[in-house]
N, C-alpha and C positions, 0 to 999 in steps of 0.2 A: 834209208836202207838198213843202217846199223840198228835203228830202233826196231824194225821188223824182225831182224835176226835175233835180237835180244828177247823180244816177245816169244819167238819160237823156242828159245832156250829156257826161259823161265816158266812158261805156261805148263809144260809137263811136270816140272818140279812142284808147282803150286797144286796141280791136280793130285799128285802123289801125297803131298802133305795134307790136302783137304780130305782125301780118302782115308788117311790115317787118323785124323782128328775129328772128322765129322761123321756122325752116325748114319746120315742119309746118303752119303756118297760112297760108292764102291767102284774101284778100278782094279783090274786083275794084276797087271805088271807094268814095268817101265815102257815096254813096247806099246801096250795099249794106251798109256798116258801120252806117248808121242803122237800116235795116230789120232787120238781124241783131241789133243790140243791143235793139231793141224786142221782137223775137221771144224773145230770151233772157230778158229781164225778165218778159214776160207769161207765157211757159211756166213760168219759174221760180216765178212767183207762183201759178199755177194748179196745177202738178204737183210743184213742188219739195218741198212739205211731205209729199206722199205718198211720194216717193222717199226722203226723209230718214227717214220713219217705217219704211219697209221696210228700209233699211240699219241703222237702230237695232235693229230686231227681229232682223235677220240676225246682227248682232254682239253680240246679247244686251245691248245698251245700254252696252257697255264704255266707248266714247268719251264717251257722255253722262254716265255715272257719274263718270268721272275729270275731267270738265270740258272735254273736247276735242270737243264736239259739232260744232265747225267742220269737223272731218275728214269726218264723214258728210255735212255740208251741201256741202262742196267737191266730194266725189265725186258727189253728186247733181247739182250744177251741171255737172260734167264730162259726165255722162250726158245732161243737157239740151242741152249744146253739141253732143254727138254726134247727138242727135235733130234739132236745128236744121240740122246739117250735111247730114243726109239729105234735108231738104225744100228747102233753098235751093241754087240752082245757082251763085250768086255768092260763096258762102262754103264753104271746104273746110278740113278738118283731116285730116292723114294719120295716122290711128290714134288710140288713146285717150290716149296720153301727151301729145301737144300739147294735146288738149282738157283734160287734167288741169292742165297748166301754165297754160293760159289761165284755167281756173277758179280757180287759186290767185292769179293776178294780179288777176282781178276781185274775189275775196274780200278781198284786201289793200286794193285801192283803195276798195271799198265800205265796208270797215272804217274807213278813214281818213275817208271822208265821214260815217260814223256818229259818229266822235269829234268831228269839227268841228261838226256840226249836232246 
């Protein structure tokens, strides 16, 4: 539970930092970052497993077999970020590549939270 709360706290900060430093990511304000981060976490929880399963089937489980399941999970979260981008007016990514980089940044930061807690 503490891990989930920490993720809810650090994800908006990561989104704001990414919007400041990455050219392809735009977020309007802190309130938008909070709503977007909650959206990413909730949609990731609800649909992320399905996207990961589809990607594992599409790649014949290659990444999962060699222990790199994080690759398919990161691509699934990039797709989720693109979906959130379509529904939120105050959050914008220009193309799939910024979403992929944002997904990688989120995966690394959430991994650090997992290690700490």
